[in-house]
N, C-alpha and C positions, 0 to 999 in steps of 0.2 A: 474211492477215497476212504470209505468206512473199512474196506478190505486191508487196506495199506495200514491204517491205524491199529487194526486188531493184530495184524501180522508184527508191527513193531513192538506192541504191548507183549506179545508171545516171546519175541526175540529177547527183550529186556528181562522179562521174568525167568528166562532160562539161561541167561548169560552170566558170565563170571561177574558182571557188575552188580548183579542183584545181591544184595547183603544177607548172608546166612546168619541166623541168630544162633549164638552159642553162649555159654557160661564160661568165663575165666575164672580160674582159681589160683590165688596166690598162697602158698604155704610159708608163714612167716616165724622166725625165730629171732628173739631179742630186737624186734622191730625192723628186721632185715628180711627181704624176700629170699628164701631159700631156693624154691623153685616155683614154676608157674606151669599151669596146665590149661589147654584149651577147651576144657569141660569141667564139670563139677565133681569134685572128689573131697571125701573127709575119711578120716581113719581113726579108731578108736586107739591105735597103736601109737598115734602121735601124742596122745595123753596131754599133759601140761607142758610138754616141750615145744610144740607147735600150735599156731593158731591158724586158723583159716579165713581169708576174705575173698569174696567173689564179686564180680561185676557181669553184667550182661552186654554183649556186643549185638547190634542189629535191632531188630524191630522188638519193642517192649511187649506188644501183644503175642509174640511167638516165644517169649522167655519160658513160659511154664511147659510149653510143649518140649523145648530144648531140655529143660530139666527133667521132664519124664523120660526122655531118651538117656540121659545120663544115669537116672536111677535104674531103669531097665538094664542098661549095659552093666552097672554094678551087680545087679540080681544075677545075671548071666555069668559074670566072673566069679561070684560067690558059689554058684551052683558047680563051677568047673574048677573049684580049688582055692580061690581067693578067700582071705579070712574074715574081711570086713563086709557087713551088710549095712546098706543105707535104705530105709523104707521111707518114701515120701508119704507124708500125712495130708499135707495141704500146700497148695501153691495159690497165692492170690496176687493180683496187681493192686497197689495202692499208691496213687499219684504217679510218680516217675520210677517207683521201686517195686521190686518183686519180694513178697513175704513168704518165706518157706518154713514149714514145720516138717521135721523128720526125725526118725529114729535110727540112732547109730548102734550096732551091735557087733559082736564077732563070735567066733566058734571056739573061744577060749573060756566059755562060761562067765563072762563078764556081764554084769547087768546092762541092759539096754539103757542108752542116754537119750532122752528127748532134747532136741536142739532146735533153735529158731535162728534164722539168718534173714537179714534184711540186705537185698542184692540190689545196688544202684546201677546206673549206667557206667560202663568203662570210660574213662577220660583219656583224651589223647589219641583216639583211633579214628 
């Protein structure tokens, strides 16, 4: 019986039913969603034209891990020719939200900007 329970637990953890934690980013202009990404992204080139809203899907306790992957992806892209660089300064869970501090810069000699974002759970998923 114990072996069967362990096997079922393993199957569930590796199945498609196991929720993967990710950060969803909505890019907004004039209150309307311009486009959505299934990872966290910000750009200095969006300037005052667009704003960013984000929410997490999946396990709250895995949200910072998912964000670290998104920031690592961004650093890889930057090293390979992308123009924006997002540098994660801190990520913490506070209640049911994720608090993120990061620096956003680019390779056009624009001064880096420190940004803070509160990321709630996504609704309707």
